[in-house]
C-alpha positions in Angstrom: -83.8 -29.9 -44.1 -84.6 -33.5 -43.1 -84.4 -34.4 -39.3 -81.2 -36.4 -40.6 -79.7 -34.0 -41.9 -80.5 -31.3 -38.7 -79.1 -34.0 -36.2 -75.8 -34.1 -38.4 -75.5 -30.3 -38.4 -76.0 -30.4 -34.3 -73.8 -33.1 -33.9 -70.9 -31.6 -36.2 -71.6 -28.4 -33.8 -71.1 -30.0 -30.7 -68.0 -31.4 -31.6 -66.5 -28.5 -33.2 -67.5 -26.5 -29.4 -65.8 -29.7 -27.6 -62.6 -29.4 -29.9 -62.6 -25.9 -29.4 -63.0 -25.7 -25.4 -60.7 -28.6 -25.2 -58.0 -26.5 -27.0 -58.7 -23.8 -24.9 -58.8 -25.6 -22.0 -55.5 -27.1 -23.1 -53.9 -23.6 -23.9 -54.7 -22.5 -20.4 -52.9 -25.6 -18.9 -49.9 -24.8 -21.3 -49.9 -21.2 -19.9 -50.3 -22.1 -16.4 -47.5 -24.4 -16.6 -45.3 -22.1 -18.2 -46.3 -19.1 -15.8 -45.4 -21.8 -12.9 -42.2 -22.5 -14.4 -41.6 -18.7 -15.1 -42.7 -18.0 -11.8 -40.2 -20.8 -10.2 -37.0 -19.2 -12.1 -37.6 -16.1 -11.1 -38.1 -16.6 -7.7 -34.9 -18.3 -7.6 -33.2 -15.6 -9.6 -34.6 -12.9 -7.3 -33.6 -14.8 -3.8 -30.1 -15.7 -5.3 -30.1 -12.2 -5.8 -31.1 -11.0 -2.3 -28.3 -13.6 -0.9 -25.6 -12.0 -2.9 -26.3 -8.5 -2.1 -26.8 -9.7 1.6 -23.3 -11.0 1.4 -21.8 -8.2 -0.3 -22.9 -5.8 2.3 -21.8 -7.7 4.8 -18.4 -7.7 3.3 -18.4 -4.0 2.7 -19.5 -3.6 6.5 -16.6 -5.7 7.8 -14.3 -4.1 5.8 -15.3 -1.0 7.0 -15.0 -1.7 10.7 -11.6 -3.6 10.1 -9.5 -1.7 7.5 -9.4 1.8 9.9 -8.4 -0.2 12.7 -5.5 -1.9 10.6 -4.7 1.7 9.6 -4.5 2.9 12.6 -2.4 0.3 14.3 0.0 1.2 11.5 0.3 4.5 11.8 0.6 4.6 15.5 3.7 1.4 15.0 5.1 4.0 12.6 5.1 7.0 14.3 6.2 4.7 17.8 9.3 3.5 15.7 10.8 7.2 14.2 9.9 10.5 15.3 8.4 13.1 13.2 10.0 14.3 10.2 12.2 11.2 10.4 12.4 8.6 8.0 12.7 5.0 9.1 14.7 2.3 6.6 15.6 -0.9 8.4 16.7 -0.8 11.7 17.2 3.3 11.7 16.1 6.7 11.5 17.4 9.1 9.3 16.4 12.9 9.6 16.9 15.1 6.2 17.7 18.6 6.7 16.3 21.6 5.3 19.2 24.0 6.4 22.9 24.2 5.0 25.6 24.5 7.3 29.1 23.5 7.7 30.1 19.7 8.4 30.9 20.5 12.6 27.5 22.7 13.4 25.5 19.4 11.1 27.1 17.5 13.8 26.5 19.1 16.7 22.5 19.5 15.3 22.3 16.1 15.1 23.9 14.7 18.6 21.0 17.6 20.0 18.7 15.1 18.8 20.3 12.3 20.2 21.7 11.2 16.9 24.6 11.9 14.9 25.7 12.6 11.1 24.8 9.4 8.9 26.3 6.3 8.6 25.3 3.9 6.2 26.7 0.0 6.6 25.0 -1.7 3.4 24.7 -0.7 -0.2 20.9 -1.0 0.5 20.9 1.9 2.9 23.3 3.9 0.3 21.2 3.4 -2.2 18.3 4.6 0.3 19.8 7.9 1.4 20.9 9.1 -2.4 17.5 8.1 -3.8 15.6 9.9 -0.7 17.9 13.1 -0.7 17.1 14.2 -3.7 19.8 16.4 -6.1 21.2 18.2 -3.2 24.6 17.1 -1.5 24.1 16.4 2.5 26.9 15.7 4.8 27.0 12.4 6.3 29.2 11.0 9.5 32.9 10.4 8.0 35.8 12.4 8.3 39.2 12.2 8.3 42.5 14.3 10.0 44.1 14.8 6.6 44.8 13.0 3.2 47.2 10.7 4.9 44.7 9.5 7.4 41.9 6.9 7.3 38.1 7.6 6.9 36.3 7.0 10.4 32.6 7.2 11.1 31.7 9.8 14.1 31.5 6.8 16.3 35.3 6.3 15.6 34.9 3.0 13.5 37.0 2.7 10.6 35.1 3.3 6.7 35.6 -0.1 5.4 32.9 -0.7 2.0 34.3 -0.7 -1.0 32.9 2.7 -2.3 35.4 5.0 -3.2 35.0 8.8 -1.8 35.8 11.4 -4.5 37.8 14.5 -3.9 40.8 15.7 -1.0 38.5 17.4 1.3 38.3 15.7 5.2 34.2 15.5 5.6 32.3 13.4 3.3 28.8 14.6 2.2 26.5 12.3 -0.9 25.6 13.9 -3.9 24.5 11.9 -7.2 27.7 10.2 -8.4 28.2 8.5 -4.7 30.5 9.9 -1.9 32.4 13.0 -1.9 34.5 14.9 -0.2 35.1 18.9 0.6 36.4 21.5 3.7 35.1 20.9 6.5 34.0 24.3 6.8 31.6 24.5 3.5 27.8 24.7 3.7 25.8 21.7 2.8 22.7 20.0 4.4 23.2 17.3 6.1 21.6 13.7 7.2 21.3 12.5 10.6 20.6 9.1 11.6 19.8 7.1 14.7 18.5 3.6 15.7 15.0 3.4 15.8 12.8 3.3 19.0 11.8 -0.8 18.5 15.4 -1.4 17.8 16.6 0.0 21.5 13.7 -1.6 23.2 14.8 -4.9 21.7 18.8 -3.9 22.7 17.5 -3.3 26.2 15.4 -6.3 27.1 
């Protein structure tokens, strides 16, 4: 091999090495750039996830404190409005008996609880009483002296609601059909009613 050819071979080798080194360096630079971009994106996502988790944890903690307090407040108000075993509806409390007795006993029982046999003043109250009493018949606070007399509530006010009272008895009760009547001596369950304690406190102020 002549000196010229040898020099040419060395030159080609140097050029090849340089190209290889430049490509390797370029590849490393590209890897660094990609790694930097991926690192920035990944860190941003991680930081975002941490922020979301922290916010959710704060909300859960806040609800865990607030909700029991609200529940306790609601239960306190319910207990303050109607006594135990009474059901509140509107501005009244209602008691639905489990025993069955005649109309007179039922009224006396209600009076012992500072109440009276139930009186409904609106169709909404009547619907509530019919729905809540279930399938059993329940005495209410309506009675009359005979067929020739008008129906009156236990406070002596006249019955002026358009719902007809079926039957020929002297005392009224609720059944699945509506309002019916039977003899005063018939045994049935009963419903007591009285104003709730909130209504009483408002009336006294």
